[in-house]
C-alpha positions in Angstrom: 0.0 0.0 0.0 2.8 2.4 1.0 4.7 1.8 -2.2 1.5 2.4 -4.2 0.8 5.7 -2.6 4.4 7.0 -2.9 4.7 6.5 -6.7 2.2 9.2 -7.8 3.8 11.7 -5.4 7.2 11.1 -6.9 6.1 11.3 -10.5 4.1 14.5 -9.8 7.0 16.2 -8.2 9.3 15.2 -11.1 7.0 16.7 -13.6 6.4 20.0 -11.8 10.1 20.5 -11.0 12.0 22.1 -13.9 15.3 20.5 -14.8 18.5 22.6 -14.7 18.8 22.4 -18.5 15.3 23.8 -19.0 16.0 26.6 -16.4 19.2 27.4 -18.2 17.4 27.6 -21.6 14.7 29.9 -20.1 17.3 32.2 -18.6 19.3 32.3 -21.8 16.1 33.2 -23.8 15.4 36.1 -21.4 19.0 37.2 -21.7 18.8 37.3 -25.5 15.6 39.3 -25.3 17.1 41.7 -22.8 20.2 42.2 -25.0 18.1 42.9 -28.1 15.8 45.3 -26.3 18.8 47.2 -24.8 20.6 47.5 -28.1 17.5 48.5 -30.1 16.6 51.0 -27.4 20.2 52.4 -27.4 20.4 52.8 -31.2 17.0 54.6 -31.4 17.8 57.0 -28.6 21.4 57.5 -29.9 20.2 58.3 -33.4 17.6 60.8 -31.9 20.4 62.4 -29.9 22.6 62.9 -32.9 19.9 64.1 -35.3 17.8 66.3 -33.0 18.6 70.0 -33.4 18.0 70.6 -29.7 20.5 67.9 -28.6 23.7 67.1 -30.6 22.4 69.1 -33.5 23.8 67.1 -36.5 20.7 66.9 -38.8 22.2 64.9 -41.6 20.3 61.6 -41.8 21.8 60.5 -45.1 25.3 61.0 -43.8 24.5 59.1 -40.6 23.0 56.2 -42.5 26.0 56.2 -44.9 28.4 55.9 -41.9 26.4 53.0 -40.5 26.4 51.1 -43.8 30.1 51.7 -44.3 30.9 50.4 -40.8 28.6 47.4 -41.1 30.0 46.5 -44.5 33.5 46.5 -43.2 32.6 44.5 -40.1 30.6 42.0 -42.0 33.4 41.5 -44.5 35.8 40.8 -41.6 33.5 38.3 -40.0 32.8 36.5 -43.2 36.1 36.7 -45.1 38.7 36.8 -42.3 37.2 35.1 -39.3 34.8 32.8 -41.2 32.0 33.2 -38.6 29.3 32.1 -41.0 29.3 30.5 -44.5 27.9 32.2 -47.5 25.1 30.6 -49.5 26.6 28.6 -52.4 23.6 29.4 -54.7 24.2 33.2 -54.6 25.3 34.0 -58.1 26.0 37.5 -59.6 22.8 37.3 -61.6 20.8 36.4 -58.4 22.5 39.2 -56.6 21.5 41.8 -59.2 17.9 40.5 -59.5 17.2 40.0 -55.8 19.7 41.6 -53.4 20.1 44.9 -55.3 16.3 45.7 -55.1 16.2 44.7 -51.4 19.3 46.9 -50.8 17.6 49.9 -52.5 14.5 49.5 -50.4 16.5 49.1 -47.2 18.6 52.3 -47.9 15.3 54.2 -48.5 13.8 52.8 -45.3 16.8 53.8 -43.2 17.1 57.2 -44.8 13.5 58.1 -44.2 13.3 56.6 -40.7 16.4 58.5 -39.5 15.1 61.7 -41.1 11.8 61.4 -39.1 13.8 61.8 -35.8 14.5 65.4 -36.8 10.7 66.2 -36.9 9.0 63.8 -34.5 9.4 62.6 -31.0 10.7 59.1 -30.2 7.4 58.1 -28.6 5.3 59.2 -31.6 7.6 57.4 -34.0 7.2 54.1 -32.1 3.4 54.6 -32.2 3.6 55.0 -36.0 5.7 51.9 -36.3 2.7 49.9 -35.0 1.5 50.1 -38.7 4.2 47.7 -39.8 2.0 44.6 -39.7 -0.6 46.5 -41.6 1.9 47.4 -44.3 3.4 43.9 -44.5 0.0 42.2 -44.8 -1.3 44.7 -47.4 1.8 44.4 -49.6 1.8 40.7 -49.1 -1.8 40.5 -50.4 -0.8 42.9 -53.3 2.0 40.6 -54.3 -0.1 37.5 -53.8 2.2 36.3 -51.0 -0.6 36.3 -48.5 -4.3 35.4 -49.0 -6.9 38.0 -48.3 -9.0 37.3 -45.1 -11.7 39.6 -43.9 -10.9 38.8 -40.3 -7.2 39.7 -40.7 -8.1 42.9 -42.6 -10.5 43.8 -39.8 -7.5 43.4 -37.4 -5.4 45.6 -39.7 -8.1 48.3 -39.7 -8.3 48.2 -35.9 -4.5 48.8 -35.7 -4.8 51.6 -38.2 -7.7 53.2 -36.3 -5.6 53.1 -33.1 -2.6 54.8 -34.8 -4.9 57.4 -36.3 -6.2 58.3 -32.8 -2.6 58.4 -31.5 -1.7 60.8 -34.4 -4.8 63.0 -33.6 -3.7 63.3 -30.0 0.0 64.1 -30.9 1.0 67.5 -29.3 3.8 68.2 -31.8 2.3 66.8 -35.0 4.5 67.4 -38.0 3.0 66.4 -41.4 6.4 66.1 -43.1 7.8 64.0 -40.3 4.7 61.7 -40.4 5.1 61.3 -44.2 8.7 60.4 -43.8 8.0 57.7 -41.2 5.1 56.3 -43.1 7.3 56.1 -46.2 9.9 54.3 -44.1 7.3 51.8 -43.0 6.1 51.2 -46.5 9.7 50.7 -47.9 10.6 48.4 -45.0 7.4 46.3 -45.4 8.1 46.0 -49.2 11.6 44.9 -48.4 10.4 42.1 -46.0 7.9 40.8 -48.6 10.6 40.9 -51.4 12.9 38.9 -49.1 10.3 36.2 -49.0 9.6 36.3 -52.7 13.1 36.7 -54.1 15.2 34.8 -51.7 13.2 32.5 -49.5 11.3 31.1 -52.5 14.7 30.3 -54.1 15.9 28.4 -51.0 18.3 31.2 -49.8 18.3 32.1 -46.2 20.3 35.1 -45.0 21.1 35.7 -41.3 21.9 39.3 -40.2 25.7 38.8 -40.8 25.3 37.5 -44.4 22.5 40.0 -45.0 24.9 42.9 -44.0 27.6 41.3 -46.1 25.4 41.4 -49.2 23.1 44.3 -48.5 25.2 46.9 -46.7 27.6 47.7 -49.6 24.6 47.9 -51.9 22.9 50.4 -49.5 26.2 52.4 -49.3 26.3 52.8 -53.0 22.6 53.8 -53.3 23.0 56.3 -50.4 26.0 57.9 -52.1 23.8 59.5 -54.8 21.5 61.6 -52.6 24.4 62.3 -50.2 26.6 63.8 -52.9 23.7 65.9 -54.3 21.9 66.9 -51.0 24.1 66.8 -47.9 27.7 67.0 -49.1 27.4 70.6 -50.4 25.9 71.6 -47.0 28.7 69.9 -45.1 31.3 71.6 -47.2 29.8 75.0 -46.4 29.7 74.2 -42.7 33.2 75.1 -41.7 32.7 74.3 -38.1 32.0 70.7 -38.7 34.5 68.1 -37.5 34.1 64.4 -37.5 33.6 63.1 -34.0 35.1 59.6 -34.1 33.9 58.7 -30.6 30.2 59.7 -31.2 29.9 58.2 -34.7 32.2 55.2 -33.9 30.1 54.1 -30.9 26.9 54.9 -32.7 27.9 52.7 -35.7 29.1 49.9 -33.4 25.8 49.9 -31.6 24.0 49.7 -34.9 26.2 46.7 -36.0 25.8 45.0 -32.6 22.0 45.3 -32.9 22.2 43.2 -36.1 24.2 40.6 -34.3 21.6 40.7 -31.5 18.8 40.0 -34.0 20.8 37.0 -35.3 21.2 35.8 -31.7 17.5 36.3 -30.7 15.9 34.9 -33.8 18.4 32.0 -34.0 18.0 31.0 -30.4 14.3 31.7 -30.0 12.0 32.7 -32.8 10.9 35.7 -34.9 7.6 35.8 -33.0 9.6 36.2 -29.7 11.3 39.2 -31.3 7.9 40.7 -32.2 6.6 40.3 -28.6 9.9 41.8 -27.3 9.4 44.7 -29.7 6.1 45.6 -28.1 7.9 45.7 -24.7 10.6 47.9 -26.2 8.1 50.3 -27.7 6.4 50.8 -24.3 9.8 51.4 -22.7 10.8 53.9 -25.3 7.5 55.8 -24.9 8.1 55.9 -21.1 11.7 57.0 -21.6 10.7 59.7 -24.2 8.1 61.1 -21.7 10.2 60.9 -18.5 13.8 61.6 -19.6 13.6 63.4 -23.0 10.5 65.3 -21.8 8.5 64.7 -24.9 4.8 65.4 -24.5 2.7 62.2 -24.4 -1.0 63.0 -24.2 -3.8 60.7 -22.9 -5.2 60.5 -26.4 -1.8 59.4 -27.6 -1.8 56.5 -25.1 -5.4 55.6 -25.8 -4.8 55.3 -29.5 -1.6 53.4 -29.2 -3.3 51.2 -26.6 -5.9 50.2 -29.2 -3.1 49.6 -31.8 -1.1 47.6 -29.3 -4.1 45.3 -28.6 -4.5 44.8 -32.4 -0.8 43.9 -32.8 -1.0 41.6 -29.8 -4.0 39.8 -31.3 -2.2 39.6 -34.7 0.8 38.0 -33.0 -1.5 35.6 -31.1 -3.2 34.6 -34.4 0.1 34.0 -36.1 1.3 31.8 -33.1 -2.0 29.8 -33.2 -1.7 29.3 -37.0 1.9 28.2 -36.6 1.0 25.7 -33.9 -1.9 24.3 -36.0 0.5 23.9 -38.9 3.0 22.1 -36.8 0.3 19.8 -35.4 -1.0 19.0 -38.9 2.6 18.2 -40.1 3.1 16.0 -37.1 -0.2 14.2 -37.7 0.8 13.7 -41.3 4.2 12.2 -40.3 2.4 9.9 -37.8 0.0 8.8 -40.5 2.9 8.1 -42.9 4.6 6.1 -40.1 1.4 4.1 -39.5 1.0 3.5 -43.2 4.6 2.3 -43.5 4.0 0.0 -40.5 0.9 -1.5 -42.1 2.8 -2.0 -45.4 5.6 -3.6 -43.5 3.3 -5.9 -41.6 1.5 -6.8 -44.9 4.8 -7.6 -46.5 5.9 -9.8 -43.6 2.6 -11.5 -43.7 3.0 -12.2 -47.4 6.5 -13.6 -46.8 5.2 -15.9 -44.1 2.3 -17.0 -46.3 4.5 -17.8 -49.2 6.9 -19.7 -46.9 4.1 -21.8 -45.5 2.8 -22.5 -49.0 6.3 -23.6 -50.1 6.7 -25.8 -47.1 3.2 -27.2 -47.6 
């Protein structure tokens, strides 16, 4: 009797107690999330500090993006060619590079240029609120390119997010039309870039992690940015006789931008892209709080109400994606089990046929 009553207790305690390996995995996941949030937070605030005319007062977004791309290109080349940290995809040919990577690089350069330009005109908190439109843009462009199927429920979710962002924009104390257009353009170009990555690269069996992405895309972005830089900002910089290149400011800023790409590689590689989306929501709220409390940006109740609605829409969208992913994995697992059962039945049938033939021959 005693042995019978002790067994369930032991098994229950063994199932409720987490093993050291699971605890270590959980702690590492939270560490990756914390590193990514910290670096993303740092890059956004650092860029705002450099570009804002009331802070460091260096309002040259093309130049700043050009410096980032030059630094990232050099570091990626070192990691790939010298230290051999990652392997390059063997199927990347010059023709594929021109047809796939170059358009992606052009869109990426436009997205970075416009998003950095928006920091001159808008507050950090309001920019994060506008970035909530990213799922709307990605889904809409995916439907336009026939990468995603149109669903009325998903479109309703997208409209709810858009409505929330519209309310947040209505309540913005320092609304600037040009700044909003710049940020919306950055969102549109970035969403198009993400869809093109799926169409041009993923469909051809090429997967790029952040290091190989920088190796291929950063030099392309650098070349594209040279054209507007030479025509728009270089003449102004030449006229500004007081300008001197601050190696510490721009060096540390560029290093943070490069480290952020490595953190993306670490986070997505060790957890999932969905984890990064959820962590991004936490980062947005932290940036809004920082912008209000430290930078002293005005955040109105209407701002928060509108972004709260958009936040709920984004959270529901992420939940729907997670649910669909789990259903897909369950269906694939069920198909594999069905294939295994079918193989087992065929094997049993073959063994039965062999035994029958043996008995017939012996008879």
